[in-house]
C-alpha positions in Angstrom: 0.6 -21.8 -10.4 0.7 -20.3 -13.9 0.1 -16.6 -14.6 -3.4 -17.0 -16.0 -4.5 -19.0 -13.0 -3.0 -16.4 -10.6 -4.6 -13.5 -12.4 -8.0 -15.2 -12.4 -7.6 -16.0 -8.7 -6.6 -12.4 -7.8 -9.3 -10.9 -9.9 -11.9 -13.2 -8.3 -10.7 -12.3 -4.8 -10.6 -8.6 -5.3 -14.1 -8.6 -6.8 -15.5 -10.8 -4.0 -13.7 -8.8 -1.2 -13.6 -5.1 -2.1 -11.7 -4.4 1.1 -8.8 -6.5 0.0 -5.7 -4.5 -0.8 -2.3 -5.4 -2.1 0.8 -3.8 -0.7 3.6 -3.3 -3.2 6.2 -2.3 -0.6 7.2 -5.9 0.0 10.1 -6.9 -2.3 8.1 -9.9 -3.8 5.7 -7.4 -5.4 8.5 -5.8 -7.3 9.9 -9.1 -8.4 6.5 -10.4 -9.6 5.8 -7.3 -11.7 9.4 -7.1 -13.1 9.1 -10.7 -14.4 6.7 -9.5 -17.1 6.6 -5.7 -17.2 3.8 -5.6 -19.8 1.6 -7.8 -17.8 2.7 -6.0 -14.6 1.7 -2.6 -16.0 -1.7 -3.9 -17.1 -2.2 -5.6 -13.7 -1.4 -2.4 -11.9 -3.7 -0.3 -14.0 -6.5 -2.8 -13.8 -6.2 -3.1 -10.0 -5.2 0.5 -9.1 -8.1 0.9 -6.7 -6.9 -1.9 -4.5 -3.1 -1.5 -4.5 -0.8 0.7 -2.5 2.8 1.2 -1.5 2.8 1.3 2.3 5.9 1.2 4.5 7.1 2.9 7.6 10.7 2.0 7.0 12.5 4.5 4.8 16.0 5.7 5.4 18.0 8.4 3.7 19.6 7.1 0.5 17.7 3.8 0.8 17.2 2.2 -2.6 13.6 1.4 -3.3 13.5 -0.9 -6.4 9.7 -0.5 -6.6 10.0 3.2 -7.3 12.4 2.6 -10.2 10.2 -0.2 -11.6 6.9 1.7 -11.4 8.6 4.8 -12.9 9.8 2.7 -15.8 6.3 1.4 -16.5 5.0 4.9 -17.4 1.8 4.4 -15.4 -0.9 7.0 -15.9 -0.8 9.7 -13.3 -4.1 8.7 -11.7 -2.8 5.2 -11.2 0.4 6.4 -9.6 -1.6 8.7 -7.3 -3.8 5.9 -6.2 -0.9 3.5 -5.5 1.4 6.0 -3.8 -1.1 8.1 -1.9 -4.8 8.1 -2.8 -5.6 4.5 -1.7 -3.9 5.0 1.7 -5.8 8.3 2.2 -9.1 6.4 1.5 -8.2 3.3 3.4 -7.1 5.2 6.5 -9.8 7.8 6.2 -7.4 10.7 6.2 -9.4 13.1 4.0 
């Protein structure tokens, strides 16, 4: 599947199913975004309301390539907040 087809499919699905979220903690998410950082940055910004980084497995000194990648993309603060915290708070009804 080419990138345009994938993007169209993902956009269609997220619009049809507003409760559909993407989890960026899986290593495949980092690899997909890293393939084309410009596209990845725009994808993250465009879909910030339905993406999150959710994991329950973090160990001291564990390398998290997603953190380095997302930091390098210079995402707007509100996008970072949604992905790393805000969407989980909303989804899990923590506030």
